[in-house]
C-alpha positions in Angstrom: 79.2 110.8 -70.4 76.5 110.6 -67.7 77.6 113.8 -66.0 78.0 115.5 -69.2 74.1 114.8 -70.1 73.1 116.1 -66.9 74.9 119.5 -67.4 73.3 119.9 -70.9 69.9 119.2 -69.2 70.6 122.0 -66.5 71.6 124.4 -69.2 68.3 124.1 -70.9 66.6 124.7 -67.6 68.4 128.1 -67.0 66.2 131.2 -66.2 62.9 130.2 -65.0 60.2 132.7 -63.8 56.9 132.1 -62.3 54.8 135.4 -61.8 56.9 138.0 -60.2 59.5 135.5 -58.8 62.4 134.1 -60.8 65.4 131.7 -60.5 68.1 132.5 -63.0 71.0 129.7 -63.4 74.4 130.5 -64.9 75.8 127.2 -65.8 79.3 128.6 -66.7 79.7 129.6 -63.1 77.3 127.4 -61.4 75.5 130.4 -59.9 72.0 130.6 -58.8 70.2 133.9 -58.4 66.6 134.0 -57.1 64.7 137.4 -57.0 61.1 138.6 -56.8 61.5 142.4 -57.0 61.8 142.7 -53.1 65.0 140.6 -52.4 67.5 139.0 -54.4 69.6 136.1 -53.1 72.5 134.3 -54.8 74.4 130.8 -54.2 77.4 129.3 -55.9 78.8 125.9 -56.3 82.5 127.0 -56.7 85.0 125.4 -59.1 86.3 123.8 -56.1 82.9 121.9 -55.3 82.0 124.0 -52.2 78.2 125.0 -52.2 78.1 128.6 -50.8 75.9 131.5 -49.9 76.9 134.7 -51.6 74.3 137.3 -50.5 70.9 138.4 -50.0 69.9 141.8 -51.0 67.0 144.0 -50.0 65.9 145.7 -53.3 63.6 148.1 -51.7 66.0 149.6 -49.3 69.5 148.8 -51.0 70.5 146.8 -48.0 72.8 144.0 -48.8 74.0 141.1 -46.5 77.0 139.6 -48.1 78.9 136.5 -47.0 81.9 137.1 -44.9 85.3 136.6 -46.6 86.5 135.3 -43.2 83.9 132.8 -42.7 82.6 131.2 -45.8 78.7 130.0 -45.2 76.6 127.3 -46.9 72.9 126.4 -46.6 74.1 122.9 -46.2 74.9 122.2 -42.5 74.4 118.8 -41.5 75.8 115.9 -39.7 75.1 112.0 -40.1 77.0 109.7 -37.9 80.8 110.9 -38.5 80.2 112.6 -41.8 79.8 116.4 -41.6 78.2 118.3 -44.5 79.0 122.0 -44.7 80.9 124.9 -46.3 84.1 122.6 -46.5 82.4 119.7 -48.1 83.1 119.2 -51.9 80.0 118.4 -54.1 79.3 117.7 -57.6 76.0 118.9 -59.1 73.5 116.2 -60.0 70.6 118.2 -61.2 68.7 121.6 -60.6 65.3 122.6 -61.7 62.4 124.9 -60.6 58.8 124.7 -60.2 55.9 127.0 -59.2 54.5 127.3 -55.9 51.3 128.8 -54.4 50.5 131.3 -53.5 52.7 132.8 -56.4 56.2 131.9 -56.3 59.0 129.8 -57.4 60.9 126.7 -55.7 64.3 126.1 -56.8 65.8 122.4 -56.3 69.6 122.0 -56.4 70.6 118.4 -56.0 74.3 117.9 -54.9 76.5 114.8 -54.2 79.2 114.5 -51.8 82.3 113.6 -53.8 83.2 110.9 -51.2 79.8 109.2 -52.0 77.8 108.8 -48.8 75.1 111.2 -49.3 72.9 113.3 -51.4 71.9 116.7 -50.5 69.0 118.5 -52.2 68.8 122.2 -51.3 65.3 123.7 -51.5 64.9 127.3 -51.9 61.4 129.0 -52.0 60.7 132.8 -53.0 57.0 134.2 -53.0 55.7 137.1 -54.9 55.5 140.4 -52.7 57.5 139.1 -49.8 61.1 139.9 -48.9 61.4 136.5 -47.5 63.7 133.4 -48.5 62.3 129.9 -47.2 64.7 127.4 -47.1 65.0 123.4 -46.3 67.2 120.6 -47.1 66.8 116.8 -47.8 69.6 114.3 -47.0 69.6 111.0 -48.9 71.6 108.0 -47.4 73.5 106.5 -50.3 75.2 103.9 -48.3 74.1 100.3 -47.7 73.9 100.8 -44.0 71.2 102.8 -41.7 72.7 106.2 -40.8 71.8 108.6 -38.1 71.4 112.2 -38.6 72.6 113.8 -35.3 73.0 117.5 -36.1 71.4 120.1 -38.3 71.6 123.7 -38.6 68.2 125.1 -39.8 69.3 128.7 -39.9 72.8 128.4 -41.6 73.5 132.2 -42.4 76.8 133.9 -41.8 77.2 137.5 -42.9 79.8 140.2 -43.0 79.0 142.5 -40.0 80.5 145.7 -41.8 82.0 146.6 -38.5 78.7 147.6 -37.3 76.8 146.7 -33.7 73.8 144.5 -33.7 70.9 144.1 -31.3 68.9 141.0 -31.4 65.1 140.9 -30.5 63.2 137.7 -29.2 59.7 137.2 -27.4 59.2 134.9 -24.7 56.2 132.3 -24.8 53.7 131.0 -22.1 55.1 129.2 -19.1 53.1 126.7 -17.3 54.8 128.0 -13.8 53.6 131.6 -13.6 56.5 134.2 -14.4 56.2 137.7 -15.0 57.9 137.5 -18.1 55.3 135.6 -20.2 55.3 137.1 -23.7 57.7 139.6 -22.7 60.1 140.9 -25.3 63.8 141.0 -24.8 66.5 143.3 -26.6 70.2 142.2 -26.3 73.1 144.1 -27.7 75.5 141.6 -29.3 78.8 141.2 -27.5 81.5 141.3 -30.2 83.5 138.7 -28.6 81.3 136.0 -29.9 79.0 134.9 -27.1 75.5 134.5 -28.5 71.8 135.5 -27.6 69.8 132.3 -27.6 66.3 131.1 -28.1 64.9 127.9 -26.6 61.6 127.2 -28.6 59.1 124.7 -29.2 56.8 122.7 -27.0 57.4 123.6 -23.5 60.2 125.8 -24.5 61.0 129.4 -23.3 60.6 131.6 -26.4 58.7 131.8 -29.6 60.3 130.3 -32.6 61.4 133.8 -34.0 64.5 135.8 -33.9 65.3 139.2 -35.2 68.4 141.3 -35.6 68.9 145.0 -36.3 72.1 147.0 -37.0 72.8 150.7 -35.7 71.5 151.7 -39.4 68.0 150.1 -39.3 69.4 147.2 -41.6 67.3 144.1 -40.3 66.9 140.4 -40.7 64.3 138.1 -39.0 64.2 134.1 -39.0 61.6 131.6 -38.1 61.8 127.7 -38.0 58.9 125.4 -38.7 59.5 122.8 -35.9 57.2 122.2 -32.8 59.9 120.3 -31.0 62.5 121.7 -28.9 65.2 123.9 -30.5 68.1 126.0 -29.7 68.5 129.1 -31.9 71.5 131.8 -31.5 72.9 134.5 -33.2 76.5 135.9 -32.4 78.9 138.4 -33.5 82.7 137.9 -33.9 83.8 141.6 -34.3 87.6 140.4 -34.6 86.8 138.2 -37.7 84.1 140.5 -39.0 80.9 138.3 -39.2 77.4 137.9 -37.7 76.2 134.3 -37.5 72.7 132.5 -37.0 72.5 128.8 -36.0 69.5 126.7 -35.0 69.3 123.2 -34.1 66.9 120.5 -33.0 67.8 119.2 -29.5 68.6 115.7 -28.9 68.4 114.7 -32.5 69.3 111.1 -33.6 67.1 110.4 -36.5 67.8 106.9 -38.3 67.7 106.9 -42.1 67.4 103.7 -43.8 69.6 102.7 -46.9 68.6 105.1 -49.8 66.2 106.7 -47.4 65.7 110.7 -47.1 65.6 113.0 -44.1 63.6 116.2 -44.3 65.4 119.2 -42.3 62.3 121.2 -41.0 61.6 124.5 -43.1 63.0 127.8 -42.0 62.8 131.3 -43.4 65.0 134.3 -43.5 63.4 137.8 -44.2 64.9 141.5 -44.6 63.4 144.5 -43.1 64.6 148.1 -42.7 63.2 150.0 -39.8 62.1 149.2 -36.1 60.9 145.8 -34.6 57.2 146.5 -35.6 58.6 146.4 -39.2 60.3 143.1 -38.6 56.9 141.8 -37.2 54.7 143.1 -39.9 57.0 141.6 -42.6 56.9 138.1 -40.6 53.2 138.4 -40.1 52.2 139.2 -43.9 54.4 136.1 -45.0 52.8 133.9 -42.5 49.4 134.7 -43.0 50.0 134.5 -47.0 52.3 131.4 -47.3 52.4 129.3 -44.0 49.1 129.9 -42.0 46.1 127.4 -41.9 43.4 129.2 -43.6 41.0 131.0 -41.3 37.4 129.7 -41.3 35.9 132.9 -42.7 37.7 135.9 -43.2 34.7 138.1 -42.6 33.4 136.4 -39.3 36.9 135.3 -37.7 38.5 135.6 -35.2 35.4 134.2 -33.4 33.7 135.4 -30.3 33.5 132.0 -28.3 32.1 130.6 -25.0 34.1 128.0 -23.1 32.7 126.0 -20.3 35.7 126.3 -17.9 34.4 128.6 -15.8 32.6 125.6 -14.4 35.7 123.5 -14.5 34.6 120.1 -15.0 31.4 120.3 -13.1 29.3 120.5 -16.3 26.1 118.7 -17.4 23.6 118.9 -20.2 21.2 121.4 -18.8 23.8 123.8 -17.4 25.3 123.9 -20.9 21.9 124.3 -22.6 21.3 127.2 -20.0 24.4 128.8 -21.1 23.9 128.2 -24.8 20.7 130.0 -24.9 22.5 133.3 -23.4 25.4 132.8 -25.7 23.4 132.7 -28.8 21.5 136.0 -27.7 25.0 137.8 -27.1 26.3 137.1 -30.4 28.7 134.2 -29.6 29.8 132.2 -32.5 31.5 129.2 -31.0 30.4 127.3 -28.0 32.9 124.9 -26.6 32.6 122.3 -23.9 35.9 122.1 -22.1 37.5 119.3 -20.0 35.2 117.2 -18.2 32.7 116.1 -20.8 34.2 112.7 -21.4 34.1 109.6 -19.1 38.1 110.3 -18.5 41.0 111.6 -20.1 41.9 109.2 -22.9 38.4 107.7 -22.7 36.9 109.8 -25.4 33.1 108.9 -24.9 30.7 111.2 -23.4 29.9 110.8 -19.7 26.5 109.2 -19.6 25.7 110.9 -16.1 26.3 114.2 -17.2 24.7 113.9 -20.8 21.9 111.5 -20.4 20.7 112.5 -24.0 24.0 111.9 -25.4 26.7 114.8 -26.3 25.4 114.9 -29.9 22.1 116.1 -28.5 23.7 119.0 -27.0 25.8 119.7 -30.2 22.6 119.6 -32.2 21.0 122.1 -29.8 24.0 124.5 -30.2 23.7 124.2 -33.9 20.1 125.0 -33.9 21.1 128.4 -32.1 23.3 129.1 -35.0 26.4 128.4 -33.1 29.4 126.0 -33.9 30.2 123.3 -31.6 33.7 122.9 -30.1 35.1 120.2 -27.9 38.2 120.0 -25.7 40.5 117.0 -26.7 43.7 116.2 -24.7 44.9 114.0 -27.4 48.4 113.3 -25.9 47.1 112.4 -22.5 45.3 109.3 -20.8 44.4 108.3 -17.3 46.2 105.1 -16.0 42.5 103.8 -15.3 41.5 104.4 -19.1 40.6 101.4 -21.1 43.3 102.3 -23.6 46.2 102.0 -21.2 44.6 99.1 -19.3 44.8 97.4 -22.8 48.1 98.8 -23.9 50.2 100.0 -20.7 53.3 100.1 -22.9 51.8 103.0 -25.0 52.6 105.6 -22.5 55.5 107.9 -23.0 58.5 108.3 -20.4 57.4 112.0 -20.2 56.0 112.9 -16.7 54.0 115.9 -17.5 51.1 114.8 -15.2 48.2 116.7 -16.9 45.4 116.6 -14.5 46.7 113.4 -13.1 46.8 111.7 -16.6 49.9 109.9 -18.3 51.5 110.9 -21.4 51.0 108.9 -24.5 53.9 108.7 -27.3 52.3 109.8 -30.4 55.3 108.5 -32.6 54.6 105.0 -31.3 52.8 103.6 -34.3 50.1 101.5 -32.9 49.2 104.3 -30.4 49.0 106.8 -33.0 46.7 104.7 -35.4 44.2 104.2 -32.3 44.2 107.9 -31.6 43.5 109.0 -35.1 40.6 106.4 -35.3 39.3 107.7 -31.9 39.4 111.4 -32.9 37.5 110.7 -36.1 34.8 108.6 -34.3 34.5 111.6 -31.7 34.1 114.3 -34.3 31.6 112.3 -36.1 29.5 111.0 -33.2 29.3 114.5 -31.4 29.1 116.6 -34.7 32.3 118.7 -33.8 33.2 121.8 -35.5 36.0 122.8 -33.6 38.8 121.0 -31.8 40.4 122.9 -28.6 43.6 120.7 -28.5 45.1 120.8 -24.9 47.6 118.9 -22.9 50.9 119.3 -21.3 54.0 119.2 -23.4 52.5 118.1 -26.9 56.0 116.9 -28.0 56.6 114.2 -25.6 59.9 113.0 -24.4 60.1 109.1 -24.7 63.0 106.9 -24.3 61.2 103.6 -24.5 63.0 100.9 -26.6 59.8 99.1 -27.2 58.3 101.8 -29.5 58.6 102.3 -33.1 60.7 105.6 -32.8 64.3 105.7 -32.0 64.7 105.9 -28.2 67.1 108.6 -28.6 65.2 110.7 -31.1 61.8 111.5 -29.4 62.1 115.2 -29.7 62.2 115.2 -33.3 60.0 111.8 -33.7 57.3 113.1 -31.2 57.2 116.3 -33.3 57.0 115.4 -36.8 56.1 111.7 -36.7 54.0 112.3 -33.7 51.9 115.2 -33.1 52.3 116.8 -36.4 51.3 113.3 -38.1 48.4 112.8 -35.8 46.8 116.2 -36.2 47.5 116.1 -40.1 45.9 112.7 -40.6 42.5 113.7 -38.6 42.6 117.2 -40.4 43.0 115.3 -43.8 40.0 113.0 -42.8 37.8 115.9 -41.6 39.2 119.0 -43.4 36.1 121.1 -42.2 36.8 120.9 -38.6 39.1 123.6 -37.4 41.6 123.3 -34.7 42.8 125.5 -31.8 46.2 125.1 -30.1 46.6 125.0 -26.6 49.4 123.6 -24.3 48.2 124.6 -21.0 48.4 128.1 -22.8 50.6 129.5 -25.6 53.5 127.0 -24.8 54.1 125.9 -28.4 54.3 129.1 -30.3 56.0 128.0 -33.5 55.3 128.5 -37.2 54.9 124.9 -37.6 52.0 125.3 -35.4 50.5 128.2 -37.3 50.6 125.7 -40.4 48.3 123.3 -38.5 45.9 125.4 -36.4 43.8 128.6 -36.9 44.6 130.3 -33.7 46.4 129.7 -30.4 45.7 130.6 -26.9 48.1 132.8 -25.2 47.5 133.9 -21.7 45.2 131.1 -20.8 42.5 132.6 -18.5 45.0 134.6 -16.4 43.3 137.8 -16.5 43.3 141.4 -18.3 46.8 142.5 -17.7 48.2 139.3 -18.8 46.0 139.2 -22.0 47.4 142.6 -23.0 50.9 141.3 -22.2 50.3 138.2 -24.3 49.0 140.3 -27.3 51.7 142.8 -27.2 54.4 140.1 -27.3 52.8 137.6 -29.5 52.0 140.2 -32.3 55.5 140.6 -33.1 56.1 137.2 -34.7 52.5 136.0 -35.1 49.5 137.7 -36.9 47.1 138.8 -34.4 44.6 135.8 -34.9 47.3 133.7 -33.2 46.8 135.7 -30.1 43.6 134.1 -28.7 42.8 135.0 -25.1 40.5 133.4 -22.5 38.6 136.1 -20.2 37.9 134.5 -16.8 34.8 135.5 -15.0 37.0 137.2 -12.1 37.9 140.0 -14.8 34.4 141.5 -14.2 32.3 143.6 -16.7 33.8 146.9 -17.1 35.1 148.7 -20.3 38.7 148.1 -18.8 38.2 144.4 -18.8 36.4 143.8 -22.2 39.0 146.4 -24.0 41.7 144.1 -22.7 40.5 141.4 -25.1 39.5 143.9 -28.0 43.0 143.4 -29.6 44.0 140.1 -31.0 42.6 136.7 -31.9 39.6 135.0 -30.7 38.0 136.3 -27.6 36.7 133.4 -25.3 34.3 134.1 -22.6 34.6 131.7 -19.5 31.5 133.3 -17.8 28.8 131.5 -16.0 26.1 133.3 -18.2 23.0 132.6 -16.1 24.6 134.5 -13.2 24.7 137.9 -15.1 22.1 140.6 -14.3 20.2 142.1 -17.1 22.5 145.2 -17.5 25.7 143.0 -17.5 24.1 141.0 -20.3 23.4 144.2 -22.3 27.0 145.5 -21.7 28.4 142.4 -22.8 26.4 142.1 -25.9 27.3 145.6 -26.9 31.0 144.9 -26.6 30.8 141.8 -28.6 29.4 143.6 -31.3 32.1 146.2 -31.0 34.5 143.4 -31.3 33.1 141.9 -34.2 32.9 145.4 -36.1 36.7 145.9 -35.6 38.3 142.2 -35.7 38.8 142.3 -39.6 40.7 145.6 -39.3 43.0 144.7 -36.6 43.8 141.2 -38.3 44.9 142.5 -41.6 46.6 145.8 -40.2 50.1 146.4 -39.3 50.6 146.2 -35.4 52.3 149.2 -33.9 53.4 148.4 -30.2 53.5 151.8 -28.5 53.8 151.1 -24.8 54.0 147.8 -23.2 51.6 146.7 -20.5 52.6 146.9 -16.8 51.0 146.7 -13.5 51.3 150.4 -12.6 51.4 152.2 -16.1 49.4 153.0 -19.3 49.9 150.8 -22.2 49.0 151.0 -25.9 48.6 149.1 -29.2 47.6 150.2 -32.6 46.8 148.6 -35.8 46.9 150.5 -39.0 45.0 149.1 -42.0 46.6 150.2 -45.2 43.7 149.1 -47.6 41.3 151.1 -45.9 43.6 153.9 -44.4 42.1 153.4 -40.9 43.7 152.9 -37.4 42.4 151.3 -34.2 44.2 151.6 -30.9 43.5 150.3 -27.5 44.8 152.6 -24.7 44.5 151.1 -21.2 45.6 152.5 -17.8 46.3 149.9 -14.9 46.6 150.6 -11.3 48.6 153.7 -11.6 49.7 156.5 -14.2 48.0 159.6 -15.0 44.6 160.6 -16.1 45.6 161.3 -19.7 47.9 160.0 -22.2 49.4 161.8 -25.1 48.8 159.2 -27.8 50.8 159.7 -31.1 49.5 157.0 -33.8 51.7 155.6 -36.4 51.6 154.7 -40.1 49.1 157.5 -41.1 49.4 159.2 -44.5 51.1 162.5 -43.7 48.8 164.7 -46.3 45.7 162.9 -45.5 43.1 164.4 -43.1 41.6 162.2 -40.4 38.7 162.0 -38.1 39.6 160.8 -34.7 36.7 159.7 -32.2 36.6 157.5 -29.2 34.1 154.8 -27.7 33.7 156.5 -24.5 35.1 160.1 -24.6 32.6 162.2 -26.9 35.5 164.3 -28.2 36.4 164.4 -32.0 39.3 165.6 -33.7 40.2 166.6 -37.3 43.7 166.8 -38.2 46.1 165.7 -40.8 48.2 162.4 -40.4 51.4 164.5 -40.0 49.7 166.6 -37.3 48.4 163.6 -35.5 51.7 161.6 -35.6 53.9 164.7 -34.6 51.6 166.3 -32.1 49.4 163.6 -31.0 46.3 164.0 -28.9 45.0 163.5 -25.4 43.2 160.0 -24.5 41.1 160.6 -21.3 41.8 157.9 -18.6 40.2 159.4 -15.6 40.9 156.7 -12.9 43.0 153.6 -12.3 41.8 150.6 -14.2 40.1 152.7 -17.1 40.6 152.4 -20.9 39.8 153.9 -24.3 39.4 152.5 -28.0 40.4 155.0 -30.5 39.5 155.1 -34.1 41.1 157.1 -36.8 39.4 157.3 -40.0 40.0 159.4 -43.4 38.0 162.2 -44.4 36.6 162.1 -47.9 
């Protein structure tokens, strides 16, 4: 009688729609179909009790990704102790319901119980208006009287019929603390049909960004991303003999305890559809991230910021030096003034050094505010010197991680006492020093820790120090002080994940490694991430030429690390002009579709373009490094074929007037007269 009542309730709830997204449930066949006009996806609880994925279809292109008859697939892929829940597990339906989600969409809940009784699984499917993306997560509820341990999950549990085609995988490296030429480089790999996979190792201190795209020979494509900051291994492989292509993604070293009748939340992931090239995959990802996941920007009209950071002085800073720089920064048009490492008595001792700031750090902050700028502060929240008061009083709070950030030890943020202390300290620091912006830095933000004396499971620090560690700490501080914005930095762009994008308004990429590295970082990072998540630090060694400043025009916040009082008058005037140009164009670049024309290289010309569909305008930065020729034939992309456009340049006085079709087909010459020269191209519609 109990199960009959549940089924009746389900029948009454069939067919719900919120905005353009809808979820329809067929109670006779136990089939759920979700659609938003862009994609349609369906799942079934079969008569035998198997919960399976049927297909995902692109309603715009007609592309369909159907389950393989040789490899049934289920969004349920999880192991708790010896119990494996997957496509071979039999379930019965407990409940199903849907609710609206912001910003415009539907969330479908499907509650299943294992017929053997040890667990309840809730499948959660999100569809958002105007996005060809399905967001997915899973909840595991332990129905036994003893604690269990979740030891394996598949966050990207999708297998599709390969239709006999060949597939190419695409991934992007993230920053490495150890200098390597492949930072933010893209990698394309033709899948081996014998089943060997292309792998992505992502998360804090990982190798790649947390994103993977796949495309067949006919331009049908999929992309996927996972919302987790710890270390993961994701792969895609093709078994041509059995006719399927398969994704998988797991949290490494997972051993998470779940108390009796407690729940475990699998990190959210998403899978999206595209038809076309990798730029299309990137654009569909970016628009979804910006609309659904990303931390809202401080101000759409004035962000990304132009910033100044004190690291040009390293830790040799004091109040008077910073005041002199603040005066000039304000005159240049800088919006955010950040005091980097060296302001505190020590790492982990988050009180201003009285010798450097005899009037107090709050006095400097108030002075910066009086000049019309925001005040930012460096905060290596997961680190502490061995001599700091917190570790003298609590030596066991350190993690077993030996990252050694400027000689400091690592703190274990999923150890509850350490976490509570850190949250209190951060709120005090923000209030005492009138902070508007946090530059979060450190080495390996998700610490490894095997201590048995801490409140996390010693075998589970990857998951615990991500979800219950850094994520919990940042969330608690942001909830207490919601008007303070955070910048992600892990000695560079070394935690490029979609969970990062949910908590931070930007992320450093190249970490002050120069013009070429800045362009490489932007070129790679703007495949999976919106341009504002490609922040660049410009070191003083770059000099003051158009080549240098143009290298920072495209992307997220532009951070100057220059000793401003040392500049000559003409350098100040040049920099002020370049800052204004950056401000004039940042919005168009931020919202536009990124076209990756030519990748940066030491002896070549590179080009990157943004097209803003709303204004029908394009901006491109073309840069010649050490070699290459004096001109480059640039063919823009994305323009309207019949529209006539004006093309003008920031250096070259030439002006062109042609149709979009002519420009995209024939192109035009960009003048790059000598090594280390550059140009910014503007394309605007004629009325």
